[in-house]
Biopython code that builds the backbone (N, CA, C, O; Angstrom):
import numpy as np
from Bio.PDB.StructureBuilder import StructureBuilder

atoms = [
    (1, "GLY", "N", (-10.652, 41.767, -14.076)),
    (1, "GLY", "CA", (-9.938, 42.394, -12.850)),
    (1, "GLY", "C", (-11.185, 41.733, -11.689)),
    (1, "GLY", "O", (-12.224, 41.210, -12.092)),
    (2, "VAL", "N", (-10.865, 41.869, -10.356)),
    (2, "VAL", "CA", (-11.436, 41.385, -9.094)),
    (2, "VAL", "C", (-11.461, 42.505, -8.171)),
    (2, "VAL", "O", (-10.632, 42.968, -7.388)),
    (3, "PHE", "N", (-13.331, 42.981, -8.671)),
    (3, "PHE", "CA", (-13.289, 44.023, -7.427)),
    (3, "PHE", "C", (-13.920, 43.890, -6.332)),
    (3, "PHE", "O", (-14.898, 43.145, -6.390)),
    (4, "ILE", "N", (-13.646, 44.448, -5.174)),
    (4, "ILE", "CA", (-13.222, 43.549, -3.694)),
    (4, "ILE", "C", (-14.597, 45.070, -3.103)),
    (4, "ILE", "O", (-14.436, 46.279, -3.265)),
    (5, "THR", "N", (-15.515, 44.533, -2.605)),
    (5, "THR", "CA", (-16.059, 45.215, -1.920)),
    (5, "THR", "C", (-16.784, 44.903, -0.409)),
    (5, "THR", "O", (-16.795, 43.696, -0.168)),
    (6, "GLY", "N", (-17.372, 45.722, 0.623)),
    (6, "GLY", "CA", (-17.485, 45.087, 1.692)),
    (6, "GLY", "C", (-17.857, 46.211, 2.613)),
    (6, "GLY", "O", (-17.970, 47.362, 2.191)),
    (7, "PRO", "N", (-18.045, 45.888, 3.859)),
    (7, "PRO", "CA", (-18.493, 47.252, 4.851)),
    (7, "PRO", "C", (-16.950, 48.032, 5.312)),
    (7, "PRO", "O", (-15.917, 47.505, 5.724)),
    (8, "THR", "N", (-17.292, 49.582, 5.040)),
    (8, "THR", "CA", (-16.161, 50.710, 5.579)),
    (8, "THR", "C", (-17.061, 51.565, 6.317)),
    (8, "THR", "O", (-16.574, 52.080, 7.323)),
    (9, "LYS", "N", (-18.288, 51.836, 6.038)),
    (9, "LYS", "CA", (-18.794, 52.779, 7.389)),
    (9, "LYS", "C", (-18.573, 51.974, 8.707)),
    (9, "LYS", "O", (-18.756, 50.784, 8.965)),
    (10, "GLY", "N", (-17.971, 53.366, 9.701)),
    (10, "GLY", "CA", (-18.669, 53.055, 10.864)),
    (10, "GLY", "C", (-17.075, 51.823, 11.378)),
    (10, "GLY", "O", (-16.880, 51.256, 12.453)),
    (11, "ILE", "N", (-16.444, 51.809, 10.423)),
    (11, "ILE", "CA", (-15.409, 50.912, 10.704)),
    (11, "ILE", "C", (-14.085, 51.578, 10.559)),
    (11, "ILE", "O", (-13.792, 52.287, 9.596)),
    (12, "GLU", "N", (-13.052, 51.231, 11.880)),
    (12, "GLU", "CA", (-11.964, 51.929, 11.819)),
    (12, "GLU", "C", (-11.135, 52.185, 10.416)),
    (12, "GLU", "O", (-11.381, 51.461, 9.451)),
    (13, "SER", "N", (-10.429, 52.934, 10.349)),
    (13, "SER", "CA", (-10.074, 53.023, 8.585)),
    (13, "SER", "C", (-10.583, 52.865, 7.593)),
    (13, "SER", "O", (-9.867, 52.765, 6.597)),
    (14, "LEU", "N", (-12.048, 52.779, 7.463)),
    (14, "LEU", "CA", (-12.807, 52.273, 6.565)),
    (14, "LEU", "C", (-12.380, 50.845, 6.487)),
    (14, "LEU", "O", (-12.178, 50.727, 5.279)),
    (15, "ASN", "N", (-12.244, 50.242, 6.769)),
    (15, "ASN", "CA", (-11.918, 48.446, 6.982)),
    (15, "ASN", "C", (-10.927, 48.271, 5.718)),
    (15, "ASN", "O", (-11.174, 47.334, 4.959)),
    (16, "ILE", "N", (-9.921, 49.032, 5.462)),
    (16, "ILE", "CA", (-9.037, 49.109, 4.392)),
    (16, "ILE", "C", (-7.830, 47.847, 4.708)),
    (16, "ILE", "O", (-7.279, 47.312, 3.745)),
    (17, "GLU", "N", (-7.493, 47.446, 6.092)),
    (17, "GLU", "CA", (-6.546, 46.638, 6.048)),
    (17, "GLU", "C", (-7.472, 45.279, 5.819)),
    (17, "GLU", "O", (-6.637, 44.483, 5.390)),
    (18, "ALA", "N", (-8.604, 44.657, 5.865)),
    (18, "ALA", "CA", (-9.594, 43.581, 5.391)),
    (18, "ALA", "C", (-9.313, 43.618, 3.997)),
    (18, "ALA", "O", (-8.828, 42.662, 3.393)),
    (19, "PHE", "N", (-9.670, 44.923, 3.374)),
    (19, "PHE", "CA", (-9.528, 44.835, 1.589)),
    (19, "PHE", "C", (-8.006, 44.763, 1.139)),
    (19, "PHE", "O", (-7.697, 44.420, -0.002)),
    (20, "ARG", "N", (-7.078, 45.109, 2.105)),
    (20, "ARG", "CA", (-6.026, 45.089, 1.139)),
    (20, "ARG", "C", (-5.656, 43.373, 1.673)),
    (20, "ARG", "O", (-5.247, 42.640, 0.772)),
    (21, "LEU", "N", (-5.763, 42.890, 2.775)),
    (21, "LEU", "CA", (-5.616, 41.570, 2.982)),
    (21, "LEU", "C", (-6.128, 40.438, 1.842)),
    (21, "LEU", "O", (-5.465, 39.486, 1.430)),
    (22, "VAL", "N", (-7.361, 40.777, 1.493)),
    (22, "VAL", "CA", (-8.345, 39.981, 0.215)),
    (22, "VAL", "C", (-7.481, 40.395, -0.861)),
    (22, "VAL", "O", (-7.163, 39.488, -1.631)),
    (23, "ALA", "N", (-6.945, 41.743, -1.146)),
    (23, "ALA", "CA", (-6.328, 42.034, -2.380)),
    (23, "ALA", "C", (-4.960, 41.213, -2.609)),
    (23, "ALA", "O", (-4.607, 40.707, -3.675)),
    (24, "HIS", "N", (-4.228, 41.187, -1.318)),
    (24, "HIS", "CA", (-3.077, 40.315, -1.653)),
    (24, "HIS", "C", (-3.566, 38.990, -2.098)),
    (24, "HIS", "O", (-3.125, 38.545, -3.158)),
    (25, "GLU", "N", (-4.325, 38.387, -1.493)),
    (25, "GLU", "CA", (-4.459, 37.099, -1.726)),
    (25, "GLU", "C", (-5.075, 37.184, -3.437)),
    (25, "GLU", "O", (-4.334, 36.537, -4.178)),
    (26, "VAL", "N", (-6.021, 37.711, -4.029)),
    (26, "VAL", "CA", (-6.370, 37.498, -5.004)),
    (26, "VAL", "C", (-4.980, 37.760, -6.422)),
    (26, "VAL", "O", (-4.921, 37.239, -7.536)),
    (27, "ARG", "N", (-4.083, 38.715, -5.786)),
    (27, "ARG", "CA", (-2.776, 38.839, -6.272)),
    (27, "ARG", "C", (-2.011, 37.771, -6.205)),
    (27, "ARG", "O", (-0.997, 37.658, -6.893)),
    (28, "GLU", "N", (-2.444, 36.814, -5.313)),
    (28, "GLU", "CA", (-1.180, 35.787, -5.351)),
    (28, "GLU", "C", (-1.561, 34.533, -6.272)),
    (28, "GLU", "O", (-0.876, 33.712, -6.882)),
    (29, "ILE", "N", (-3.219, 34.764, -6.087)),
    (29, "ILE", "CA", (-3.747, 33.929, -7.278)),
    (29, "ILE", "C", (-3.391, 34.343, -8.888)),
    (29, "ILE", "O", (-3.444, 33.502, -9.785)),
    (30, "GLY", "N", (-3.151, 35.261, -9.041)),
    (30, "GLY", "CA", (-2.543, 35.817, -10.139)),
    (30, "GLY", "C", (-3.323, 36.737, -11.129)),
    (30, "GLY", "O", (-3.067, 37.024, -12.298)),
    (31, "LEU", "N", (-4.556, 37.189, -10.150)),
    (31, "LEU", "CA", (-5.230, 37.879, -10.635)),
    (31, "LEU", "C", (-5.067, 39.871, -10.419)),
    (31, "LEU", "O", (-4.072, 40.350, -9.873)),
    (32, "THR", "N", (-6.237, 40.766, -10.964)),
    (32, "THR", "CA", (-5.943, 41.980, -10.559)),
    (32, "THR", "C", (-7.062, 42.649, -9.297)),
    (32, "THR", "O", (-8.191, 43.070, -9.545)),
    (33, "PRO", "N", (-6.526, 42.618, -8.163)),
    (33, "PRO", "CA", (-7.824, 43.121, -7.644)),
    (33, "PRO", "C", (-8.184, 44.834, -7.348)),
    (33, "PRO", "O", (-7.369, 45.698, -7.026)),
    (34, "ILE", "N", (-9.228, 44.947, -7.505)),
    (34, "ILE", "CA", (-9.477, 46.791, -7.462)),
    (34, "ILE", "C", (-10.348, 46.785, -5.886)),
    (34, "ILE", "O", (-11.437, 46.260, -5.653)),
    (35, "ILE", "N", (-9.545, 47.476, -5.036)),
    (35, "ILE", "CA", (-10.466, 47.583, -4.286)),
    (35, "ILE", "C", (-11.300, 49.227, -3.978)),
    (35, "ILE", "O", (-10.960, 50.403, -4.101)),
    (36, "GLN", "N", (-12.172, 48.716, -3.659)),
    (36, "GLN", "CA", (-13.700, 50.568, -3.758)),
    (36, "GLN", "C", (-12.978, 51.360, -3.114)),
    (36, "GLN", "O", (-13.328, 52.537, -3.201)),
    (37, "HIS", "N", (-11.818, 51.082, -2.301)),
    (37, "HIS", "CA", (-11.114, 52.541, -1.598)),
    (37, "HIS", "C", (-10.351, 53.187, -2.856)),
    (37, "HIS", "O", (-10.166, 54.403, -2.805)),
    (38, "GLU", "N", (-10.021, 52.682, -3.664)),
    (38, "GLU", "CA", (-9.093, 52.960, -4.845)),
    (38, "GLU", "C", (-9.578, 53.407, -6.012)),
    (38, "GLU", "O", (-8.797, 53.565, -6.950)),
    (39, "VAL", "N", (-10.771, 53.651, -6.137)),
    (39, "VAL", "CA", (-11.859, 53.676, -6.926)),
    (39, "VAL", "C", (-11.795, 55.621, -7.448)),
    (39, "VAL", "O", (-11.791, 56.293, -8.479)),
    (40, "ALA", "N", (-11.749, 55.847, -5.731)),
    (40, "ALA", "CA", (-11.766, 57.461, -5.766)),
    (40, "ALA", "C", (-10.210, 58.068, -5.557)),
    (40, "ALA", "O", (-10.021, 59.269, -5.755)),
    (41, "ASP", "N", (-9.570, 57.558, -5.320)),
    (41, "ASP", "CA", (-7.883, 57.653, -4.999)),
    (41, "ASP", "C", (-7.646, 59.115, -5.598)),
    (41, "ASP", "O", (-7.737, 59.440, -6.782)),
    (42, "GLY", "N", (-7.217, 60.181, -4.153)),
    (42, "GLY", "CA", (-7.145, 61.250, -5.560)),
    (42, "GLY", "C", (-8.232, 62.094, -5.669)),
    (42, "GLY", "O", (-8.069, 63.315, -5.672)),
    (43, "LEU", "N", (-9.165, 61.657, -5.747)),
    (43, "LEU", "CA", (-10.286, 62.756, -5.982)),
    (43, "LEU", "C", (-11.254, 63.182, -4.997)),
    (43, "LEU", "O", (-11.335, 62.463, -4.002)),
    (44, "ASP", "N", (-12.119, 64.350, -5.067)),
    (44, "ASP", "CA", (-12.626, 65.103, -4.101)),
    (44, "ASP", "C", (-13.932, 64.604, -4.668)),
    (44, "ASP", "O", (-14.482, 65.155, -5.621)),
    (45, "LEU", "N", (-14.444, 63.464, -4.001)),
    (45, "LEU", "CA", (-15.910, 63.233, -4.787)),
    (45, "LEU", "C", (-17.031, 63.179, -3.835)),
    (45, "LEU", "O", (-16.789, 62.747, -2.708)),
    (46, "GLN", "N", (-18.179, 63.544, -4.120)),
    (46, "GLN", "CA", (-19.487, 63.548, -2.986)),
    (46, "GLN", "C", (-19.726, 62.094, -3.313)),
    (46, "GLN", "O", (-19.474, 61.502, -4.362)),
    (47, "GLU", "N", (-20.312, 61.600, -2.097)),
    (47, "GLU", "CA", (-21.018, 60.614, -2.095)),
    (47, "GLU", "C", (-21.350, 59.755, -2.953)),
    (47, "GLU", "O", (-20.758, 58.720, -3.260)),
    (48, "TRP", "N", (-22.753, 60.377, -3.533)),
    (48, "TRP", "CA", (-22.861, 59.543, -5.097)),
    (48, "TRP", "C", (-22.290, 59.454, -6.203)),
    (48, "TRP", "O", (-22.451, 58.580, -7.055)),
    (49, "GLU", "N", (-21.482, 60.519, -6.230)),
    (49, "GLU", "CA", (-20.454, 60.672, -7.495)),
    (49, "GLU", "C", (-19.059, 59.317, -7.404)),
    (49, "GLU", "O", (-18.344, 58.961, -8.340)),
    (50, "PHE", "N", (-19.035, 58.751, -5.833)),
    (50, "PHE", "CA", (-17.902, 57.542, -5.330)),
    (50, "PHE", "C", (-18.773, 56.334, -5.764)),
    (50, "PHE", "O", (-18.179, 55.348, -6.200)),
    (51, "ASN", "N", (-20.278, 56.317, -5.678)),
    (51, "ASN", "CA", (-20.725, 55.067, -5.335)),
    (51, "ASN", "C", (-21.070, 54.923, -7.223)),
    (51, "ASN", "O", (-21.000, 53.751, -7.595)),
    (52, "ASN", "N", (-21.321, 55.666, -8.052)),
    (52, "ASN", "CA", (-21.169, 55.675, -9.431)),
    (52, "ASN", "C", (-19.788, 55.260, -9.810)),
    (52, "ASN", "O", (-19.552, 54.157, -10.304)),
    (53, "GLU", "N", (-19.241, 55.805, -9.665)),
    (53, "GLU", "CA", (-17.836, 55.165, -9.895)),
    (53, "GLU", "C", (-17.453, 54.214, -9.605)),
    (53, "GLU", "O", (-16.498, 53.811, -10.270)),
    (54, "CYS", "N", (-17.985, 53.288, -8.422)),
    (54, "CYS", "CA", (-17.678, 52.303, -7.943)),
    (54, "CYS", "C", (-18.291, 50.993, -8.810)),
    (54, "CYS", "O", (-17.846, 49.887, -9.115)),
    (55, "ALA", "N", (-19.249, 51.544, -8.987)),
    (55, "ALA", "CA", (-20.608, 51.006, -10.238)),
    (55, "ALA", "C", (-19.755, 51.013, -11.966)),
    (55, "ALA", "O", (-19.712, 50.156, -12.849)),
    (56, "SER", "N", (-19.299, 52.102, -11.883)),
    (56, "SER", "CA", (-18.847, 52.346, -13.266)),
    (56, "SER", "C", (-17.431, 51.059, -13.300)),
    (56, "SER", "O", (-17.012, 50.695, -14.399)),
    (57, "VAL", "N", (-17.002, 50.654, -12.383)),
    (57, "VAL", "CA", (-15.459, 50.317, -12.631)),
    (57, "VAL", "C", (-16.021, 48.764, -12.201)),
    (57, "VAL", "O", (-15.487, 47.847, -12.824)),
    (58, "LEU", "N", (-16.810, 48.476, -11.428)),
    (58, "LEU", "CA", (-17.229, 47.121, -11.174)),
    (58, "LEU", "C", (-17.573, 46.666, -12.249)),
    (58, "LEU", "O", (-16.942, 45.642, -12.513)),
    (59, "SER", "N", (-18.627, 47.087, -13.354)),
    (59, "SER", "CA", (-19.061, 46.631, -14.680)),
    (59, "SER", "C", (-18.489, 46.471, -15.107)),
    (59, "SER", "O", (-18.929, 45.676, -15.938)),
    (60, "LYS", "N", (-16.720, 46.767, -15.426)),
    (60, "LYS", "CA", (-15.710, 46.144, -15.744)),
    (60, "LYS", "C", (-15.016, 44.842, -15.509)),
    (60, "LYS", "O", (-14.414, 44.116, -16.301)),
    (61, "CYS", "N", (-15.228, 44.732, -14.331)),
    (61, "CYS", "CA", (-14.595, 43.385, -13.779)),
    (61, "CYS", "C", (-15.523, 42.202, -14.021)),
    (61, "CYS", "O", (-16.745, 42.263, -14.159)),
    (62, "ALA", "N", (-14.937, 41.375, -14.045)),
    (62, "ALA", "CA", (-15.121, 39.538, -14.129)),
    (62, "ALA", "C", (-16.100, 39.464, -13.096)),
    (62, "ALA", "O", (-17.300, 39.191, -13.134)),
    (63, "VAL", "N", (-14.984, 39.899, -11.751)),
    (63, "VAL", "CA", (-15.473, 39.035, -10.425)),
    (63, "VAL", "C", (-15.457, 39.574, -9.362)),
    (63, "VAL", "O", (-14.466, 40.118, -8.874)),
    (64, "VAL", "N", (-16.862, 39.476, -8.716)),
    (64, "VAL", "CA", (-16.551, 40.123, -7.299)),
    (64, "VAL", "C", (-16.635, 39.483, -6.114)),
    (64, "VAL", "O", (-17.407, 38.561, -5.849)),
    (65, "VAL", "N", (-15.522, 40.173, -5.126)),
    (65, "VAL", "CA", (-15.924, 39.549, -4.193)),
    (65, "VAL", "C", (-16.196, 40.161, -2.846)),
    (65, "VAL", "O", (-15.653, 41.248, -2.644)),
    (66, "THR", "N", (-16.766, 39.773, -2.117)),
    (66, "THR", "CA", (-17.396, 40.374, -0.772)),
    (66, "THR", "C", (-16.523, 39.961, 0.397)),
    (66, "THR", "O", (-16.078, 38.841, 0.650)),
    (67, "ILE", "N", (-16.361, 41.183, 1.102)),
    (67, "ILE", "CA", (-16.211, 41.204, 2.782)),
    (67, "ILE", "C", (-16.734, 40.448, 3.407)),
    (67, "ILE", "O", (-17.660, 40.019, 2.718)),
    (68, "GLU", "N", (-16.726, 39.831, 4.643)),
    (68, "GLU", "CA", (-17.981, 39.618, 5.507)),
    (68, "GLU", "C", (-18.288, 40.934, 5.949)),
    (68, "GLU", "O", (-17.753, 42.041, 6.000)),
    (69, "ASP", "N", (-19.753, 40.177, 6.360)),
    (69, "ASP", "CA", (-20.596, 41.588, 6.690)),
    (69, "ASP", "C", (-21.162, 42.526, 5.478)),
    (69, "ASP", "O", (-22.060, 43.318, 5.766)),
    (70, "TRP", "N", (-20.534, 42.460, 3.736)),
    (70, "TRP", "CA", (-21.232, 43.274, 3.505)),
    (70, "TRP", "C", (-22.688, 43.609, 2.919)),
    (70, "TRP", "O", (-23.131, 44.425, 2.111)),
    (71, "HIS", "N", (-23.263, 42.496, 3.786)),
    (71, "HIS", "CA", (-24.586, 42.719, 3.220)),
    (71, "HIS", "C", (-25.190, 44.177, 4.457)),
    (71, "HIS", "O", (-26.269, 44.768, 4.464)),
    (72, "GLU", "N", (-24.098, 44.329, 5.270)),
    (72, "GLU", "CA", (-24.540, 45.278, 6.161)),
    (72, "GLU", "C", (-24.706, 46.792, 5.576)),
    (72, "GLU", "O", (-25.273, 47.820, 5.948)),
    (73, "ASP", "N", (-23.921, 46.391, 4.475)),
    (73, "ASP", "CA", (-22.901, 48.133, 4.076)),
    (73, "ASP", "C", (-23.871, 48.177, 2.419)),
    (73, "ASP", "O", (-23.845, 47.541, 1.365)),
    (74, "GLU", "N", (-24.606, 49.246, 2.957)),
    (74, "GLU", "CA", (-25.767, 49.693, 1.475)),
    (74, "GLU", "C", (-25.023, 50.283, 0.329)),
    (74, "GLU", "O", (-25.692, 50.922, -0.483)),
    (75, "LEU", "N", (-23.271, 50.125, 0.070)),
    (75, "LEU", "CA", (-22.995, 50.598, -0.911)),
    (75, "LEU", "C", (-22.585, 49.181, -1.830)),
    (75, "LEU", "O", (-22.508, 49.077, -3.055)),
    (76, "SER", "N", (-22.330, 48.021, -0.648)),
    (76, "SER", "CA", (-21.613, 46.961, -1.165)),
    (76, "SER", "C", (-23.160, 45.963, -1.464)),
    (76, "SER", "O", (-23.187, 45.150, -2.388)),
    (77, "THR", "N", (-24.255, 46.164, -0.630)),
    (77, "THR", "CA", (-25.273, 45.844, -0.957)),
    (77, "THR", "C", (-26.110, 45.896, -2.971)),
    (77, "THR", "O", (-26.671, 45.250, -3.856)),
    (78, "SER", "N", (-25.580, 47.151, -2.575)),
    (78, "SER", "CA", (-26.274, 47.869, -4.207)),
    (78, "SER", "C", (-25.213, 47.473, -5.044)),
    (78, "SER", "O", (-25.603, 47.972, -6.099)),
    (79, "LEU", "N", (-24.142, 46.922, -5.313)),
    (79, "LEU", "CA", (-22.763, 46.802, -6.064)),
    (79, "LEU", "C", (-23.443, 45.172, -6.110)),
    (79, "LEU", "O", (-24.023, 44.802, -7.131)),
    (80, "VAL", "N", (-23.329, 44.399, -5.092)),
    (80, "VAL", "CA", (-23.861, 43.518, -5.492)),
    (80, "VAL", "C", (-24.856, 43.232, -6.352)),
    (80, "VAL", "O", (-24.701, 42.659, -7.430)),
    (81, "LYS", "N", (-25.792, 43.585, -5.941)),
    (81, "LYS", "CA", (-27.181, 43.509, -6.685)),
    (81, "LYS", "C", (-26.830, 44.113, -8.295)),
    (81, "LYS", "O", (-27.486, 43.586, -9.194)),
    (82, "MET", "N", (-25.946, 45.066, -8.646)),
    (82, "MET", "CA", (-25.746, 45.415, -9.845)),
    (82, "MET", "C", (-24.926, 44.114, -10.487)),
    (82, "MET", "O", (-25.305, 43.721, -11.591)),
    (83, "ALA", "N", (-23.848, 43.453, -9.855)),
    (83, "ALA", "CA", (-22.914, 42.507, -10.369)),
    (83, "ALA", "C", (-24.055, 41.018, -10.288)),
    (83, "ALA", "O", (-23.798, 39.965, -10.873)),
    (84, "GLN", "N", (-24.892, 41.172, -9.719)),
    (84, "GLN", "CA", (-26.120, 39.898, -10.165)),
    (84, "GLN", "C", (-26.497, 40.118, -11.530)),
    (84, "GLN", "O", (-26.314, 39.339, -12.466)),
    (85, "ILE", "N", (-27.143, 41.464, -11.571)),
    (85, "ILE", "CA", (-27.580, 41.743, -12.931)),
    (85, "ILE", "C", (-26.980, 41.888, -14.189)),
    (85, "ILE", "O", (-27.668, 41.838, -15.209)),
    (86, "LEU", "N", (-25.759, 42.064, -14.224)),
    (86, "LEU", "CA", (-24.513, 41.965, -15.218)),
    (86, "LEU", "C", (-23.951, 40.614, -14.701)),
    (86, "LEU", "O", (-22.749, 40.482, -14.932)),
    (87, "LYS", "N", (-24.643, 39.408, -13.949)),
    (87, "LYS", "CA", (-24.201, 38.223, -14.254)),
    (87, "LYS", "C", (-22.457, 38.388, -13.810)),
    (87, "LYS", "O", (-21.496, 38.080, -14.516)),
    (88, "LYS", "N", (-22.444, 38.810, -12.802)),
    (88, "LYS", "CA", (-20.670, 38.341, -12.999)),
    (88, "LYS", "C", (-20.439, 37.431, -11.801)),
    (88, "LYS", "O", (-21.413, 37.210, -11.082)),
    (89, "ARG", "N", (-19.339, 36.910, -11.518)),
    (89, "ARG", "CA", (-19.516, 36.037, -10.749)),
    (89, "ARG", "C", (-18.704, 36.746, -9.566)),
    (89, "ARG", "O", (-17.663, 37.400, -9.508)),
    (90, "ILE", "N", (-20.011, 36.155, -8.327)),
    (90, "ILE", "CA", (-19.630, 36.892, -6.991)),
    (90, "ILE", "C", (-19.176, 35.887, -6.037)),
    (90, "ILE", "O", (-19.996, 35.004, -5.785)),
    (91, "VAL", "N", (-18.020, 35.831, -5.439)),
    (91, "VAL", "CA", (-17.456, 34.647, -4.319)),
    (91, "VAL", "C", (-17.844, 35.628, -2.960)),
    (91, "VAL", "O", (-18.315, 36.759, -3.079)),
    (92, "THR", "N", (-17.638, 35.165, -2.044)),
    (92, "THR", "CA", (-17.346, 35.182, -0.695)),
    (92, "THR", "C", (-15.613, 35.353, -0.517)),
    (92, "THR", "O", (-14.855, 35.120, -1.459)),
    (93, "THR", "N", (-15.191, 35.741, 0.677)),
    (93, "THR", "CA", (-13.905, 35.369, 1.042)),
    (93, "THR", "C", (-13.844, 34.197, 1.622)),
    (93, "THR", "O", (-12.740, 33.673, 1.767)),
    (94, "ALA", "N", (-15.116, 33.497, 2.107)),
    (94, "ALA", "CA", (-14.842, 32.432, 2.221)),
    (94, "ALA", "C", (-14.829, 31.248, 1.689)),
    (94, "ALA", "O", (-14.552, 30.265, 2.376)),
    (95, "ASN", "N", (-15.167, 31.142, 0.207)),
    (95, "ASN", "CA", (-14.642, 30.176, -0.719)),
    (95, "ASN", "C", (-13.875, 31.200, -1.738)),
    (95, "ASN", "O", (-13.924, 30.607, -2.816)),
    (96, "MET", "N", (-13.161, 32.496, -1.951)),
    (96, "MET", "CA", (-12.539, 32.750, -2.784)),
    (96, "MET", "C", (-11.388, 32.388, -3.564)),
    (96, "MET", "O", (-11.088, 32.592, -4.741)),
    (97, "SER", "N", (-10.752, 31.728, -2.498)),
    (97, "SER", "CA", (-9.377, 30.906, -3.056)),
    (97, "SER", "C", (-9.410, 29.870, -3.970)),
    (97, "SER", "O", (-8.570, 29.679, -4.850)),
    (98, "LYS", "N", (-10.572, 29.083, -3.708)),
    (98, "LYS", "CA", (-11.016, 27.787, -4.495)),
    (98, "LYS", "C", (-11.943, 28.400, -5.732)),
    (98, "LYS", "O", (-11.842, 27.860, -6.834)),
    (99, "SER", "N", (-12.901, 29.592, -5.545)),
    (99, "SER", "CA", (-13.107, 29.962, -6.566)),
    (99, "SER", "C", (-12.479, 31.023, -7.997)),
    (99, "SER", "O", (-12.771, 31.069, -9.192)),
    (100, "LEU", "N", (-11.512, 31.767, -7.131)),
    (100, "LEU", "CA", (-10.645, 32.004, -7.617)),
    (100, "LEU", "C", (-9.529, 31.289, -8.695)),
    (100, "LEU", "O", (-8.981, 31.641, -9.739)),
    (101, "THR", "N", (-9.521, 30.467, -8.105)),
    (101, "THR", "CA", (-8.339, 29.174, -8.838)),
    (101, "THR", "C", (-9.025, 29.156, -10.032)),
    (101, "THR", "O", (-8.511, 29.551, -11.078)),
    (102, "ASN", "N", (-10.349, 28.651, -9.940)),
    (102, "ASN", "CA", (-10.854, 28.020, -10.307)),
    (102, "ASN", "C", (-11.392, 28.530, -11.630)),
    (102, "ASN", "O", (-11.736, 27.818, -12.574)),
    (103, "TYR", "N", (-11.441, 30.622, -11.552)),
    (103, "TYR", "CA", (-11.914, 31.038, -12.213)),
    (103, "TYR", "C", (-10.345, 31.465, -13.219)),
    (103, "TYR", "O", (-10.363, 32.324, -14.101)),
    (104, "TRP", "N", (-9.406, 30.863, -12.934)),
    (104, "TRP", "CA", (-8.226, 31.558, -13.629)),
    (104, "TRP", "C", (-7.500, 30.274, -14.519)),
    (104, "TRP", "O", (-6.622, 30.294, -15.382)),
    (105, "ASN", "N", (-8.092, 29.422, -14.051)),
    (105, "ASN", "CA", (-8.013, 28.218, -14.543)),
    (105, "ASN", "C", (-8.799, 28.005, -15.874)),
    (105, "ASN", "O", (-8.109, 27.712, -16.850)),
    (106, "GLU", "N", (-10.439, 28.136, -16.087)),
    (106, "GLU", "CA", (-11.018, 28.674, -16.852)),
    (106, "GLU", "C", (-10.482, 29.641, -18.254)),
    (106, "GLU", "O", (-10.878, 29.607, -19.419)),
    (107, "ILE", "N", (-9.387, 30.521, -17.574)),
    (107, "ILE", "CA", (-9.452, 32.066, -18.320)),
    (107, "ILE", "C", (-7.932, 31.035, -19.119)),
    (107, "ILE", "O", (-7.838, 30.990, -20.345)),
    (108, "GLN", "N", (-6.882, 30.301, -18.200)),
    (108, "GLN", "CA", (-5.933, 29.482, -19.264)),
    (108, "GLN", "C", (-6.510, 28.635, -20.054)),
    (108, "GLN", "O", (-5.902, 28.474, -21.113)),
    (109, "GLU", "N", (-7.579, 27.959, -19.913)),
    (109, "GLU", "CA", (-7.290, 26.989, -20.601)),
    (109, "GLU", "C", (-8.451, 27.504, -21.826)),
    (109, "GLU", "O", (-8.838, 26.601, -22.568)),
    (110, "LYS", "N", (-8.949, 28.727, -22.039)),
    (110, "LYS", "CA", (-9.533, 29.246, -23.115)),
    (110, "LYS", "C", (-8.477, 30.331, -24.218)),
    (110, "LYS", "O", (-8.647, 30.552, -25.417)),
    (111, "ILE", "N", (-7.297, 30.902, -23.225)),
    (111, "ILE", "CA", (-6.238, 30.997, -23.925)),
    (111, "ILE", "C", (-5.579, 29.766, -24.768)),
    (111, "ILE", "O", (-5.141, 29.847, -25.915)),
    (112, "ALA", "N", (-5.604, 28.806, -24.078)),
    (112, "ALA", "CA", (-4.644, 27.940, -24.692)),
    (112, "ALA", "C", (-5.457, 27.291, -25.655)),
    (112, "ALA", "O", (-4.865, 26.575, -26.462)),
    (113, "ALA", "N", (-6.644, 27.387, -25.738)),
    (113, "ALA", "CA", (-7.503, 26.780, -26.862)),
    (113, "ALA", "C", (-7.323, 27.147, -28.192)),
    (113, "ALA", "O", (-8.024, 26.645, -29.071)),
]
sb = StructureBuilder()
sb.init_structure("model")
sb.init_model(0)
sb.init_chain("A")
sb.init_seg("    ")
for serial, (resi, resn, name, xyz) in enumerate(atoms, 1):
    if name == "N":
        sb.init_residue(resn, " ", resi, " ")
    sb.init_atom(name, np.array(xyz, "f"), 0.0, 1.0, " ", f" {name:<3s}", serial, name[0])
structure = sb.get_structure()
């Protein structure tokens, strides 16, 4: 999966439209997007529980996509640091299409081998 993280606090509707747009682009490439909004969908979690759940989901993903201004968001900053420690592939929305297409091609080559 591809975990999508970015700023949410202080942004109308928690920036869900930006996340959905990126998720759509990820799906178009042929990969499975997971946006942080969906992590707690239907659950009543405290903020720390939500953060832990995001970290757990991210740990199972191969790639993390960051939405513009992610570095201004405390949760996104923590998740990107975790992704770096776990040696996940991290891409920005600016280079996402090329990076994810290359990643998808690598997967296909491994399957074919």
